[in-house]
C-alpha positions as CSV (number, residue, x, y, z in Angstrom):
1,M,1.7,-115.5,-30.9
2,L,-0.4,-114.2,-33.8
3,N,0.3,-110.5,-32.8
4,V,4.1,-111.2,-32.5
5,D,4.2,-112.9,-36.0
6,L,2.2,-110.0,-37.5
7,F,4.6,-107.4,-35.8
8,V,7.7,-109.3,-37.1
9,N,6.4,-109.7,-40.6
10,G,5.4,-106.0,-40.6
11,L,9.0,-105.0,-39.8
12,I,10.2,-107.3,-42.6
13,V,8.0,-105.4,-45.0
14,G,8.8,-102.1,-43.5
15,V,12.6,-102.7,-44.2
16,L,11.7,-103.3,-48.0
17,Y,9.7,-100.2,-48.1
18,A,12.6,-98.3,-46.6
19,L,14.8,-99.3,-49.5
20,M,12.4,-97.4,-51.8
21,A,11.6,-94.5,-49.6
22,V,15.2,-93.6,-48.5
23,G,16.1,-92.9,-52.2
24,L,13.0,-90.8,-52.6
25,T,13.8,-88.9,-49.5
26,L,17.4,-88.3,-50.6
27,I,16.1,-86.8,-54.0
28,F,13.7,-84.6,-52.1
29,G,16.4,-83.5,-49.7
30,I,18.8,-82.4,-52.5
31,L,16.4,-81.0,-55.1
32,K,13.1,-80.3,-53.1
33,V,11.1,-82.1,-55.7
34,V,9.3,-85.4,-55.9
35,N,10.4,-87.9,-58.5
36,F,7.3,-89.4,-59.9
37,A,9.4,-91.9,-62.0
38,H,10.7,-93.5,-58.7
39,G,8.4,-96.6,-58.9
40,E,9.8,-97.3,-62.5
41,F,13.3,-97.7,-61.0
42,Y,11.8,-100.3,-58.9
43,M,10.3,-102.0,-62.1
44,L,13.6,-101.8,-64.0
45,G,15.4,-103.5,-61.0
46,S,12.8,-106.2,-60.9
47,Y,13.1,-107.0,-64.7
48,A,17.0,-106.7,-64.6
49,Y,17.2,-109.4,-61.9
50,T,14.5,-111.7,-63.4
51,L,15.6,-111.4,-67.1
52,G,19.3,-111.3,-66.3
53,A,19.2,-114.5,-64.4
54,A,17.1,-116.2,-67.2
55,A,18.9,-114.8,-70.1
56,L,22.4,-115.3,-68.9
57,G,21.7,-118.5,-67.1
58,I,23.5,-117.5,-64.0
59,S,22.9,-117.9,-60.2
60,P,20.2,-115.4,-58.8
61,W,23.1,-114.3,-56.5
62,L,25.1,-113.1,-59.4
63,A,22.1,-111.6,-61.1
64,L,21.2,-109.6,-58.0
65,P,23.8,-106.9,-58.6
66,L,22.5,-106.3,-62.1
67,A,19.5,-104.5,-60.5
68,P,21.3,-101.7,-58.6
69,I,23.6,-101.3,-61.5
70,V,20.7,-100.8,-64.0
71,G,18.8,-98.5,-61.5
72,G,21.9,-96.6,-60.8
73,V,22.7,-96.0,-64.4
74,V,19.2,-94.9,-65.3
75,G,19.0,-92.6,-62.2
76,W,22.3,-90.9,-63.1
77,A,21.0,-90.4,-66.6
78,T,17.7,-89.1,-65.4
79,E,19.3,-86.5,-63.3
80,R,21.8,-85.4,-66.1
81,L,19.3,-85.3,-68.8
82,L,16.1,-84.4,-67.1
83,M,16.6,-82.8,-63.8
84,R,19.8,-80.8,-64.4
85,P,17.8,-77.8,-65.7
86,L,16.1,-77.4,-62.2
87,Y,19.4,-75.7,-61.0
88,S,20.9,-74.5,-64.2
89,G,18.7,-71.8,-65.5
90,Y,15.0,-73.1,-65.1
91,S,14.1,-69.6,-63.6
92,S,14.3,-68.1,-67.0
93,W,11.6,-70.3,-68.3
94,G,8.0,-69.8,-68.4
95,F,7.1,-72.2,-65.6
96,M,8.3,-73.0,-62.2
97,K,10.5,-75.7,-60.7
98,D,7.8,-77.8,-59.2
99,E,5.7,-77.9,-62.2
100,Y,8.7,-78.8,-64.3
101,A,9.7,-81.6,-62.0
102,V,6.0,-83.1,-61.9
103,V,5.6,-82.9,-65.7
104,V,8.9,-84.3,-66.7
105,T,9.1,-87.2,-64.1
106,F,5.6,-88.2,-64.6
107,A,6.1,-88.2,-68.5
108,F,9.3,-90.2,-68.0
109,S,7.4,-92.5,-65.8
110,I,4.8,-93.2,-68.6
111,L,7.6,-93.6,-71.1
112,L,9.4,-96.4,-69.2
113,V,6.1,-98.2,-68.4
114,N,5.2,-98.2,-72.2
115,L,8.7,-99.0,-73.3
116,V,9.1,-102.0,-71.1
117,D,5.5,-103.1,-72.1
118,K,6.5,-103.0,-75.9
119,V,10.0,-104.5,-75.5
120,V,9.5,-107.2,-72.8
121,G,5.7,-107.6,-73.0
122,P,2.8,-107.1,-70.7
123,Y,2.7,-110.5,-69.0
124,P,4.1,-110.8,-65.5
125,V,7.2,-112.7,-64.9
126,L,8.2,-114.3,-61.6
127,G,11.9,-113.9,-60.5
128,P,14.0,-116.8,-59.3
129,A,14.3,-117.2,-55.5
130,L,17.5,-116.4,-53.8
131,V,17.0,-119.4,-51.5
132,D,15.2,-122.8,-51.8
133,V,13.6,-122.5,-48.4
134,S,10.2,-121.5,-48.7
135,R,9.3,-121.3,-44.9
136,L,11.6,-120.9,-42.0
137,R,10.7,-121.5,-38.4
138,A,12.3,-119.3,-35.8
139,G,11.0,-120.2,-32.4
140,P,7.2,-119.6,-32.5
141,L,7.5,-117.5,-35.8
142,M,7.1,-118.7,-39.4
143,L,9.0,-116.6,-41.7
144,S,9.2,-116.5,-45.6
145,G,12.8,-117.5,-46.6
146,Q,13.1,-115.0,-49.5
147,K,11.7,-112.3,-47.3
148,L,14.2,-113.0,-44.4
149,V,17.1,-112.9,-46.9
150,A,15.8,-109.8,-48.6
151,T,15.4,-108.2,-45.0
152,V,19.0,-109.0,-44.1
153,I,20.2,-107.5,-47.2
154,G,18.1,-104.4,-47.0
155,V,19.0,-103.8,-43.4
156,A,22.7,-104.1,-44.4
157,V,22.4,-101.7,-47.2
158,I,20.4,-99.2,-45.3
159,V,22.9,-99.2,-42.3
160,A,25.7,-98.9,-44.8
161,L,24.0,-95.9,-46.4
162,A,23.3,-94.2,-43.1
163,I,26.9,-94.5,-42.0
164,A,28.0,-93.2,-45.4
165,V,25.7,-90.2,-45.1
166,R,26.6,-89.4,-41.6
167,S,30.5,-90.1,-41.7
168,T,32.0,-89.9,-45.1
169,L,33.1,-86.9,-47.1
170,W,30.4,-87.5,-49.7
171,G,27.9,-87.8,-46.9
172,R,28.8,-84.4,-45.6
173,R,28.5,-83.0,-49.1
174,I,25.0,-84.4,-49.4
175,Q,24.0,-82.8,-46.1
176,A,25.4,-79.5,-47.1
177,V,23.8,-79.4,-50.4
178,A,20.4,-80.5,-48.7
179,Q,20.6,-77.7,-46.1
180,N,21.8,-74.9,-48.4
181,R,22.6,-75.5,-52.0
182,L,23.9,-72.0,-52.7
183,G,26.0,-72.0,-49.5
184,A,27.4,-75.5,-50.3
185,S,28.6,-74.2,-53.9
186,L,30.2,-71.3,-52.4
187,A,32.1,-73.6,-50.1
188,G,33.6,-75.3,-53.2
189,I,31.2,-78.3,-53.3
190,D,30.3,-79.5,-56.9
191,T,26.4,-79.6,-56.3
192,A,25.8,-81.0,-59.7
193,R,28.0,-84.0,-59.0
194,V,26.2,-84.5,-55.6
195,S,23.0,-84.3,-57.3
196,S,23.9,-87.0,-59.8
197,A,25.3,-89.2,-57.1
198,V,22.0,-89.1,-55.0
199,F,19.9,-89.8,-58.1
200,A,22.1,-92.7,-59.0
201,A,21.9,-94.0,-55.4
202,A,18.2,-93.6,-55.2
203,G,17.8,-95.5,-58.5
204,A,20.0,-98.3,-57.3
205,L,18.2,-98.6,-54.0
206,A,14.7,-98.7,-55.6
207,A,16.0,-101.2,-58.2
208,L,17.4,-103.4,-55.5
209,A,14.1,-103.5,-53.7
210,G,12.5,-104.5,-57.0
211,A,14.9,-107.3,-57.4
212,L,14.7,-108.6,-53.8
213,L,10.7,-108.7,-54.2
214,A,10.8,-110.3,-57.8
215,P,10.5,-113.8,-56.3
216,I,7.4,-112.7,-54.5
217,I,5.8,-110.0,-56.7
218,N,5.9,-110.7,-60.4
219,A,7.8,-108.2,-62.6
220,S,5.3,-106.4,-64.8
221,P,5.4,-103.0,-66.4
222,D,3.3,-101.4,-63.8
223,V,4.8,-103.3,-60.8
224,G,6.3,-100.2,-59.4
225,A,3.0,-98.2,-59.1
226,F,2.1,-99.3,-55.5
227,P,5.7,-99.2,-54.1
228,A,6.0,-95.8,-55.3
229,V,2.8,-94.6,-53.6
230,K,3.7,-96.0,-50.5
231,S,7.0,-94.4,-50.7
232,Y,5.4,-91.0,-51.2
233,V,3.3,-91.8,-48.0
234,I,6.4,-92.7,-46.0
235,V,8.3,-89.6,-47.1
236,V,5.4,-87.3,-46.0
237,L,5.0,-89.4,-42.7
238,G,8.6,-89.3,-41.8
239,G,9.3,-85.7,-42.6
240,M,10.1,-84.5,-46.0
241,G,13.7,-84.9,-46.7
242,S,14.4,-86.8,-43.4
243,M,16.3,-90.2,-44.0
244,T,15.9,-91.3,-40.4
245,G,12.2,-90.4,-40.4
246,S,11.6,-92.3,-43.6
247,I,13.1,-95.4,-42.1
248,L,10.9,-95.2,-39.0
249,A,7.9,-94.4,-41.1
250,S,8.6,-97.5,-43.3
251,L,8.6,-99.8,-40.4
252,V,5.4,-98.2,-38.9
253,L,3.6,-98.5,-42.2
254,G,4.7,-102.1,-42.6
255,V,3.5,-102.9,-39.0
256,L,0.2,-101.1,-39.6
257,E,-0.5,-102.9,-42.8
258,S,0.3,-106.3,-41.3
259,F,-2.2,-105.9,-38.4
260,G,-4.7,-104.1,-40.7
261,A,-4.7,-107.0,-43.2
262,V,-5.6,-109.3,-40.4
263,Y,-7.9,-107.4,-38.1
264,L,-9.7,-105.1,-40.7
265,S,-9.5,-106.4,-44.2
266,Y,-6.8,-107.9,-46.5
267,G,-8.5,-106.4,-49.5
268,Y,-8.0,-102.9,-48.2
269,R,-4.3,-103.5,-47.3
270,D,-2.9,-101.2,-49.9
271,T,-5.2,-98.4,-49.0
272,F,-4.1,-98.0,-45.3
273,G,-1.1,-96.0,-46.6
274,L,-3.3,-93.5,-48.5
275,L,-5.6,-93.0,-45.3
276,I,-2.4,-92.4,-43.3
277,L,-1.4,-89.9,-45.8
278,V,-4.7,-87.9,-45.6
279,L,-4.4,-88.1,-41.7
280,V,-0.9,-86.9,-41.7
281,L,-1.6,-84.0,-44.0
282,L,-4.6,-82.9,-42.0
283,V,-2.9,-83.3,-38.6
284,R,0.9,-82.7,-39.1
285,P,1.8,-81.9,-42.7
286,Q,5.5,-81.7,-41.8
287,G,5.6,-85.3,-40.8
288,F,5.9,-87.2,-37.4
289,F,9.2,-88.8,-37.4
290,G,11.7,-86.4,-39.0
291,E,12.8,-82.8,-39.2
292,Q,12.3,-81.2,-42.4
293,G,15.4,-79.9,-44.2
294,R,17.6,-82.6,-42.5
295,V,18.7,-85.6,-44.6
296,V,20.0,-87.5,-41.6
């Protein structure tokens, strides 16, 4: 039963990883760059939920929507103020698109971490639990009540996003821009609005992940570092820009970490992703689970 328990808990963790990775995947699919401030969206969501519930004195369920709202607004502002030059004249500058994206998003990441550190403080803050049940027995399995609720919410959000990307008008616009930005603009699609919407969605997803994990992992200025690193690993493992690949890779990474923490060493649990990244880059740089250039 131990292996079954490890497998199920790995899938639960994988779903929460997917919330982070899917947003990063959408950004890469649209702009073909990596957002190095993605972990800070997670951090902002964690603080928005934790401090919002405490400051407003409201139920954690009412505070939960604050996280994706804050993450979405910051994501939208990031695209409008920092990323818009990528497709509106960057070629006339003295440096290239990839270098610009790395420098700007990394600098923005440092800015957000230090800004939160000065405004809120460096001390970790634990968020309120969404449910009072700490442990829940499901047959032979023992599950964390908070993780189970977070997983249900995460699955619902990911399924809704996948349906939206596949079936709605905005989803088809996202796919078109991801496949050929120039062709999409010639077809009458406002590619700038699509990019803004994708960045806002990515920020909202990462912030929601931070809020759902805030009762388990304390909110702190640097809390988004490890989730961001794991998201980069997942994006590479799943195939750069493939949402389906990122979801599968998230589940695989969650299960591998769950088994590795028990059978190898818990102390190296967070390094398994980096080892997987190195292996993927050496063996199959295009990823294992997705097709590059396809969002879905």
